[in-house]
C-alpha beads as a LAMMPS data file, in Angstrom:
LAMMPS data file: protein, C-alpha beads

308 atoms
307 bonds

1 atom types
1 bond types

-500.0 500.0 xlo xhi
-500.0 500.0 ylo yhi
-500.0 500.0 zlo zhi

Masses

1 110.0

Atoms # bond

1 1 1 0.000 0.000 0.000
2 1 1 1.282 3.469 -0.888
3 1 1 2.403 5.454 2.159
4 1 1 0.757 8.835 2.920
5 1 1 4.086 10.537 2.148
6 1 1 4.311 8.942 -1.284
7 1 1 0.641 9.690 -1.932
8 1 1 1.270 13.405 -1.289
9 1 1 4.317 13.283 -3.542
10 1 1 2.358 11.580 -6.312
11 1 1 -0.389 14.184 -5.963
12 1 1 2.194 16.973 -6.301
13 1 1 3.687 15.265 -9.351
14 1 1 0.307 14.775 -11.016
15 1 1 -0.756 18.402 -10.495
16 1 1 2.601 19.796 -11.650
17 1 1 2.389 17.816 -14.898
18 1 1 -1.275 18.603 -15.505
19 1 1 -0.867 22.336 -14.799
20 1 1 2.574 22.568 -16.388
21 1 1 3.785 24.682 -13.469
22 1 1 5.006 24.139 -9.911
23 1 1 3.448 27.452 -8.897
24 1 1 -0.012 26.597 -10.241
25 1 1 0.091 23.176 -8.604
26 1 1 1.258 24.652 -5.300
27 1 1 -1.656 27.113 -5.263
28 1 1 -4.127 24.232 -5.563
29 1 1 -2.495 22.429 -2.632
30 1 1 -2.128 25.584 -0.502
31 1 1 1.632 25.100 -0.160
32 1 1 4.663 26.947 -1.515
33 1 1 6.238 25.991 -4.872
34 1 1 9.415 25.084 -2.951
35 1 1 7.479 22.659 -0.725
36 1 1 5.785 21.112 -3.755
37 1 1 9.130 20.737 -5.499
38 1 1 10.540 19.034 -2.413
39 1 1 7.715 16.477 -2.462
40 1 1 8.559 15.586 -6.052
41 1 1 12.288 15.506 -5.289
42 1 1 11.756 13.089 -2.389
43 1 1 9.901 10.744 -4.727
44 1 1 12.691 11.030 -7.319
45 1 1 15.281 10.172 -4.665
46 1 1 13.221 7.161 -3.566
47 1 1 12.836 5.874 -7.156
48 1 1 16.344 6.784 -8.276
49 1 1 15.453 8.712 -11.429
50 1 1 14.000 12.063 -12.517
51 1 1 10.251 12.395 -12.951
52 1 1 9.964 15.857 -14.518
53 1 1 12.050 18.306 -16.495
54 1 1 11.734 22.077 -16.565
55 1 1 11.796 23.943 -19.868
56 1 1 10.683 27.232 -21.340
57 1 1 7.239 25.782 -21.998
58 1 1 6.838 24.631 -18.383
59 1 1 6.936 21.265 -16.616
60 1 1 7.268 18.126 -18.744
61 1 1 7.140 14.465 -17.663
62 1 1 10.367 12.483 -17.999
63 1 1 10.759 9.468 -20.275
64 1 1 10.793 7.092 -17.296
65 1 1 7.342 8.130 -16.069
66 1 1 5.608 7.979 -19.454
67 1 1 4.264 4.386 -19.039
68 1 1 2.604 5.324 -15.719
69 1 1 1.409 8.792 -16.685
70 1 1 -2.089 7.874 -17.888
71 1 1 -2.702 5.734 -14.810
72 1 1 -1.439 8.497 -12.503
73 1 1 -3.753 11.100 -13.980
74 1 1 -6.728 8.724 -14.011
75 1 1 -6.136 7.774 -10.363
76 1 1 -6.181 11.345 -9.094
77 1 1 -9.146 12.298 -11.285
78 1 1 -11.034 9.450 -9.637
79 1 1 -9.929 10.592 -6.172
80 1 1 -11.112 14.134 -6.947
81 1 1 -14.451 12.714 -8.111
82 1 1 -14.779 10.787 -4.858
83 1 1 -13.913 13.946 -2.926
84 1 1 -16.660 15.890 -4.709
85 1 1 -19.211 13.113 -4.219
86 1 1 -18.434 12.928 -0.501
87 1 1 -18.717 16.674 -0.022
88 1 1 -22.194 16.135 1.446
89 1 1 -20.330 15.189 4.626
90 1 1 -18.691 18.616 4.670
91 1 1 -21.502 20.914 3.610
92 1 1 -20.555 23.518 6.208
93 1 1 -16.819 23.489 5.490
94 1 1 -15.303 26.279 3.410
95 1 1 -11.779 25.806 2.104
96 1 1 -9.958 28.951 0.971
97 1 1 -6.601 29.592 -0.667
98 1 1 -5.551 33.228 -0.636
99 1 1 -2.681 35.685 -0.609
100 1 1 -1.284 35.139 2.894
101 1 1 -1.059 38.853 3.813
102 1 1 -4.646 39.438 2.688
103 1 1 -5.852 36.349 4.551
104 1 1 -4.137 37.286 7.827
105 1 1 -4.644 41.055 7.817
106 1 1 -7.946 41.527 5.953
107 1 1 -9.965 38.304 6.070
108 1 1 -9.229 36.765 9.470
109 1 1 -10.211 39.808 11.583
110 1 1 -13.528 39.993 9.735
111 1 1 -14.468 36.314 9.944
112 1 1 -15.808 36.730 13.476
113 1 1 -18.833 38.580 12.117
114 1 1 -19.569 35.798 9.614
115 1 1 -19.113 33.124 12.257
116 1 1 -21.539 34.923 14.555
117 1 1 -24.258 34.774 11.900
118 1 1 -23.238 31.272 10.724
119 1 1 -21.962 29.457 13.851
120 1 1 -21.864 26.009 12.249
121 1 1 -19.579 26.964 9.358
122 1 1 -16.009 25.674 9.560
123 1 1 -13.066 27.278 7.749
124 1 1 -9.720 26.127 6.437
125 1 1 -7.661 29.080 5.145
126 1 1 -4.387 28.240 3.422
127 1 1 -4.368 24.840 5.064
128 1 1 -5.001 26.096 8.611
129 1 1 -8.232 26.449 10.564
130 1 1 -11.164 24.552 12.035
131 1 1 -10.669 21.538 9.752
132 1 1 -7.629 20.075 7.953
133 1 1 -7.025 20.743 4.289
134 1 1 -8.697 18.288 1.951
135 1 1 -7.828 16.630 -1.329
136 1 1 -8.907 18.569 -4.416
137 1 1 -9.586 22.209 -5.222
138 1 1 -10.436 24.826 -2.611
139 1 1 -13.931 26.294 -2.597
140 1 1 -12.571 29.748 -3.397
141 1 1 -9.262 31.357 -4.298
142 1 1 -8.351 34.988 -3.589
143 1 1 -5.443 36.840 -5.161
144 1 1 -4.389 39.772 -7.297
145 1 1 -5.462 37.956 -10.449
146 1 1 -7.233 34.706 -11.189
147 1 1 -6.486 32.345 -14.071
148 1 1 -9.228 31.632 -16.560
149 1 1 -10.415 28.442 -14.874
150 1 1 -13.966 27.175 -14.335
151 1 1 -15.888 29.000 -11.661
152 1 1 -17.300 32.395 -10.853
153 1 1 -14.827 35.295 -10.675
154 1 1 -15.707 38.467 -8.760
155 1 1 -13.773 41.684 -8.291
156 1 1 -13.239 42.604 -4.651
157 1 1 -11.388 45.931 -4.573
158 1 1 -8.329 47.812 -5.795
159 1 1 -6.008 48.729 -2.936
160 1 1 -4.412 52.115 -2.311
161 1 1 -0.645 52.187 -1.697
162 1 1 0.808 54.794 0.654
163 1 1 3.564 55.158 3.270
164 1 1 2.869 53.689 6.694
165 1 1 4.938 54.017 9.880
166 1 1 4.651 54.015 13.658
167 1 1 3.199 56.986 15.588
168 1 1 6.683 57.590 17.038
169 1 1 8.276 57.900 13.608
170 1 1 5.452 60.076 12.340
171 1 1 6.184 62.504 15.175
172 1 1 9.904 62.415 14.361
173 1 1 9.523 63.291 10.660
174 1 1 6.965 66.037 11.329
175 1 1 9.686 68.260 12.839
176 1 1 12.188 67.840 9.989
177 1 1 12.725 70.251 7.039
178 1 1 10.321 69.941 4.120
179 1 1 11.366 67.467 1.416
180 1 1 13.947 65.895 3.754
181 1 1 11.668 64.154 6.233
182 1 1 12.750 60.651 5.174
183 1 1 16.495 61.342 5.034
184 1 1 18.268 58.833 7.250
185 1 1 15.147 56.770 7.988
186 1 1 15.111 53.114 6.840
187 1 1 12.805 52.385 3.901
188 1 1 11.363 48.869 4.109
189 1 1 10.703 47.337 0.689
190 1 1 7.974 44.759 0.028
191 1 1 8.482 42.082 -2.646
192 1 1 5.335 40.004 -2.385
193 1 1 2.635 42.624 -1.959
194 1 1 3.183 44.494 -5.250
195 1 1 3.156 41.603 -7.698
196 1 1 2.980 43.821 -10.777
197 1 1 6.118 45.632 -11.951
198 1 1 4.116 48.800 -12.597
199 1 1 3.009 49.071 -8.964
200 1 1 4.571 51.894 -7.018
201 1 1 7.670 51.179 -4.892
202 1 1 9.853 53.537 -2.874
203 1 1 12.004 54.802 -5.816
204 1 1 8.896 55.761 -7.793
205 1 1 7.174 57.242 -4.734
206 1 1 10.200 59.439 -3.865
207 1 1 10.479 60.544 -7.496
208 1 1 6.853 61.650 -7.480
209 1 1 6.434 63.083 -4.000
210 1 1 9.911 63.879 -2.674
211 1 1 10.672 63.861 1.108
212 1 1 14.072 62.281 0.377
213 1 1 16.931 62.987 -2.018
214 1 1 19.261 60.009 -1.513
215 1 1 19.177 56.224 -1.926
216 1 1 15.457 55.386 -2.184
217 1 1 16.464 51.912 -3.398
218 1 1 18.332 51.043 -0.217
219 1 1 16.756 49.274 2.730
220 1 1 15.694 45.867 3.991
221 1 1 13.478 43.790 1.701
222 1 1 10.577 41.719 2.990
223 1 1 8.539 39.111 1.173
224 1 1 5.390 39.718 3.213
225 1 1 3.626 42.727 4.722
226 1 1 3.176 40.837 8.011
227 1 1 6.947 40.483 8.352
228 1 1 7.609 44.150 7.569
229 1 1 4.969 45.308 10.051
230 1 1 6.965 43.827 12.926
231 1 1 9.780 46.236 12.054
232 1 1 7.343 49.147 11.746
233 1 1 5.845 48.461 15.174
234 1 1 9.410 48.521 16.540
235 1 1 9.923 52.036 15.077
236 1 1 12.446 50.593 12.602
237 1 1 11.257 52.220 9.384
238 1 1 8.570 53.034 6.834
239 1 1 6.713 50.694 4.483
240 1 1 4.738 51.383 1.343
241 1 1 1.732 49.068 1.279
242 1 1 -1.993 48.781 0.695
243 1 1 -4.145 50.663 3.168
244 1 1 -6.780 47.908 3.209
245 1 1 -4.382 45.641 5.096
246 1 1 -3.611 48.129 7.883
247 1 1 -6.746 50.277 8.079
248 1 1 -7.860 48.910 11.503
249 1 1 -4.387 49.499 12.964
250 1 1 -4.461 53.077 11.656
251 1 1 -7.848 53.632 13.299
252 1 1 -6.491 52.169 16.553
253 1 1 -3.436 54.470 16.238
254 1 1 -1.057 51.565 16.307
255 1 1 0.125 52.717 12.875
256 1 1 0.224 56.163 11.276
257 1 1 0.086 57.767 7.847
258 1 1 2.975 60.273 7.915
259 1 1 2.158 62.191 4.722
260 1 1 -1.008 63.495 3.025
261 1 1 -3.338 60.816 1.672
262 1 1 -2.952 62.312 -1.801
263 1 1 0.663 61.134 -1.796
264 1 1 -0.242 57.595 -2.714
265 1 1 -1.677 55.696 -5.652
266 1 1 -4.028 52.847 -6.451
267 1 1 -2.456 49.460 -7.136
268 1 1 -2.422 48.304 -10.738
269 1 1 -3.874 44.914 -9.787
270 1 1 -7.106 44.328 -7.908
271 1 1 -8.054 41.628 -5.450
272 1 1 -10.292 39.037 -7.074
273 1 1 -12.009 35.900 -5.879
274 1 1 -12.910 32.792 -7.832
275 1 1 -15.526 30.389 -6.483
276 1 1 -15.834 26.858 -7.817
277 1 1 -19.177 26.277 -9.497
278 1 1 -19.707 23.032 -7.592
279 1 1 -19.010 24.743 -4.268
280 1 1 -21.556 27.479 -4.916
281 1 1 -24.294 24.842 -4.890
282 1 1 -23.789 24.629 -1.113
283 1 1 -25.661 27.172 0.977
284 1 1 -22.699 27.831 3.284
285 1 1 -20.441 28.796 0.385
286 1 1 -23.128 30.914 -1.238
287 1 1 -23.672 32.759 2.038
288 1 1 -19.927 33.275 2.408
289 1 1 -19.686 34.670 -1.119
290 1 1 -22.452 37.188 -0.443
291 1 1 -20.817 38.203 2.850
292 1 1 -17.360 38.512 1.258
293 1 1 -18.626 40.751 -1.554
294 1 1 -20.409 42.965 0.975
295 1 1 -17.261 43.280 3.102
296 1 1 -15.252 44.122 -0.017
297 1 1 -17.782 46.810 -0.924
298 1 1 -17.223 48.325 2.500
299 1 1 -13.465 48.361 1.892
300 1 1 -13.954 50.072 -1.481
301 1 1 -16.035 52.728 0.244
302 1 1 -13.404 53.211 2.989
303 1 1 -10.677 53.682 0.376
304 1 1 -12.882 56.077 -1.575
305 1 1 -13.537 58.170 1.550
306 1 1 -9.844 58.272 2.405
307 1 1 -8.736 59.268 -1.083
308 1 1 -11.597 61.645 -1.819

Bonds

1 1 1 2
2 1 2 3
3 1 3 4
4 1 4 5
5 1 5 6
6 1 6 7
7 1 7 8
8 1 8 9
9 1 9 10
10 1 10 11
11 1 11 12
12 1 12 13
13 1 13 14
14 1 14 15
15 1 15 16
16 1 16 17
17 1 17 18
18 1 18 19
19 1 19 20
20 1 20 21
21 1 21 22
22 1 22 23
23 1 23 24
24 1 24 25
25 1 25 26
26 1 26 27
27 1 27 28
28 1 28 29
29 1 29 30
30 1 30 31
31 1 31 32
32 1 32 33
33 1 33 34
34 1 34 35
35 1 35 36
36 1 36 37
37 1 37 38
38 1 38 39
39 1 39 40
40 1 40 41
41 1 41 42
42 1 42 43
43 1 43 44
44 1 44 45
45 1 45 46
46 1 46 47
47 1 47 48
48 1 48 49
49 1 49 50
50 1 50 51
51 1 51 52
52 1 52 53
53 1 53 54
54 1 54 55
55 1 55 56
56 1 56 57
57 1 57 58
58 1 58 59
59 1 59 60
60 1 60 61
61 1 61 62
62 1 62 63
63 1 63 64
64 1 64 65
65 1 65 66
66 1 66 67
67 1 67 68
68 1 68 69
69 1 69 70
70 1 70 71
71 1 71 72
72 1 72 73
73 1 73 74
74 1 74 75
75 1 75 76
76 1 76 77
77 1 77 78
78 1 78 79
79 1 79 80
80 1 80 81
81 1 81 82
82 1 82 83
83 1 83 84
84 1 84 85
85 1 85 86
86 1 86 87
87 1 87 88
88 1 88 89
89 1 89 90
90 1 90 91
91 1 91 92
92 1 92 93
93 1 93 94
94 1 94 95
95 1 95 96
96 1 96 97
97 1 97 98
98 1 98 99
99 1 99 100
100 1 100 101
101 1 101 102
102 1 102 103
103 1 103 104
104 1 104 105
105 1 105 106
106 1 106 107
107 1 107 108
108 1 108 109
109 1 109 110
110 1 110 111
111 1 111 112
112 1 112 113
113 1 113 114
114 1 114 115
115 1 115 116
116 1 116 117
117 1 117 118
118 1 118 119
119 1 119 120
120 1 120 121
121 1 121 122
122 1 122 123
123 1 123 124
124 1 124 125
125 1 125 126
126 1 126 127
127 1 127 128
128 1 128 129
129 1 129 130
130 1 130 131
131 1 131 132
132 1 132 133
133 1 133 134
134 1 134 135
135 1 135 136
136 1 136 137
137 1 137 138
138 1 138 139
139 1 139 140
140 1 140 141
141 1 141 142
142 1 142 143
143 1 143 144
144 1 144 145
145 1 145 146
146 1 146 147
147 1 147 148
148 1 148 149
149 1 149 150
150 1 150 151
151 1 151 152
152 1 152 153
153 1 153 154
154 1 154 155
155 1 155 156
156 1 156 157
157 1 157 158
158 1 158 159
159 1 159 160
160 1 160 161
161 1 161 162
162 1 162 163
163 1 163 164
164 1 164 165
165 1 165 166
166 1 166 167
167 1 167 168
168 1 168 169
169 1 169 170
170 1 170 171
171 1 171 172
172 1 172 173
173 1 173 174
174 1 174 175
175 1 175 176
176 1 176 177
177 1 177 178
178 1 178 179
179 1 179 180
180 1 180 181
181 1 181 182
182 1 182 183
183 1 183 184
184 1 184 185
185 1 185 186
186 1 186 187
187 1 187 188
188 1 188 189
189 1 189 190
190 1 190 191
191 1 191 192
192 1 192 193
193 1 193 194
194 1 194 195
195 1 195 196
196 1 196 197
197 1 197 198
198 1 198 199
199 1 199 200
200 1 200 201
201 1 201 202
202 1 202 203
203 1 203 204
204 1 204 205
205 1 205 206
206 1 206 207
207 1 207 208
208 1 208 209
209 1 209 210
210 1 210 211
211 1 211 212
212 1 212 213
213 1 213 214
214 1 214 215
215 1 215 216
216 1 216 217
217 1 217 218
218 1 218 219
219 1 219 220
220 1 220 221
221 1 221 222
222 1 222 223
223 1 223 224
224 1 224 225
225 1 225 226
226 1 226 227
227 1 227 228
228 1 228 229
229 1 229 230
230 1 230 231
231 1 231 232
232 1 232 233
233 1 233 234
234 1 234 235
235 1 235 236
236 1 236 237
237 1 237 238
238 1 238 239
239 1 239 240
240 1 240 241
241 1 241 242
242 1 242 243
243 1 243 244
244 1 244 245
245 1 245 246
246 1 246 247
247 1 247 248
248 1 248 249
249 1 249 250
250 1 250 251
251 1 251 252
252 1 252 253
253 1 253 254
254 1 254 255
255 1 255 256
256 1 256 257
257 1 257 258
258 1 258 259
259 1 259 260
260 1 260 261
261 1 261 262
262 1 262 263
263 1 263 264
264 1 264 265
265 1 265 266
266 1 266 267
267 1 267 268
268 1 268 269
269 1 269 270
270 1 270 271
271 1 271 272
272 1 272 273
273 1 273 274
274 1 274 275
275 1 275 276
276 1 276 277
277 1 277 278
278 1 278 279
279 1 279 280
280 1 280 281
281 1 281 282
282 1 282 283
283 1 283 284
284 1 284 285
285 1 285 286
286 1 286 287
287 1 287 288
288 1 288 289
289 1 289 290
290 1 290 291
291 1 291 292
292 1 292 293
293 1 293 294
294 1 294 295
295 1 295 296
296 1 296 297
297 1 297 298
298 1 298 299
299 1 299 300
300 1 300 301
301 1 301 302
302 1 302 303
303 1 303 304
304 1 304 305
305 1 305 306
306 1 306 307
307 1 307 308
């Protein structure tokens, strides 16, 4: 009998070949591409030969796996069918894959209101929550863009990027000469939040709005907003990120906006959500979709009020 470890590795292999991409397969499994690649590598080490090759056109199966390829794909299609057929046992479970910053900073604090109105609904967000992750696709996927796959795609909102810092640092820069407020202060750069190259980073922001004349490219780089916020709370610098992720902390005065709201810009990409058609047949998922769109409308209105 195949061990659970090998089963997970075979699942990773099957998805990578079918999707032609480690990243696309990792999204479906709610893990990182590196973790998915490690699962495949462990299977290759166990078997003693390569299972996939990487080329310009994406992931391709190796010659050695060709005889088993049809059986592999058929096996996991059957398992996914079984998973869908047995979903009646999990009618109140909602499985979500989402941008991790958005999930932690925007979604999680709001879920309490949905849970209050729907106390029997159980969540699994990015593999963590009330129930363990399950085999097959998530009920909904949230990100900056959504591939053209089956299911219903809805726009949530377009974020507004602006400088954020601690109240202590806001007080410090307010007493400095105009156009030199950021001189000497660390600029914290975010890699993962602005996924589009045309989104505004510190060099572009300084070019447009000033407040610094030297080295806007220098500073510590962070992959996630959550990581950078720890430095901001410790008065260690300024970040440029979406206001939707830190709006409650600004209201609570844990974070501050050091410059006029006009000195920001909307992100090029917008948050979108894709619901699986099969999932929307369940009342719990339909209710969650309606709630999510209403919460997103509230965020759009908050951003509109802030930006005028």
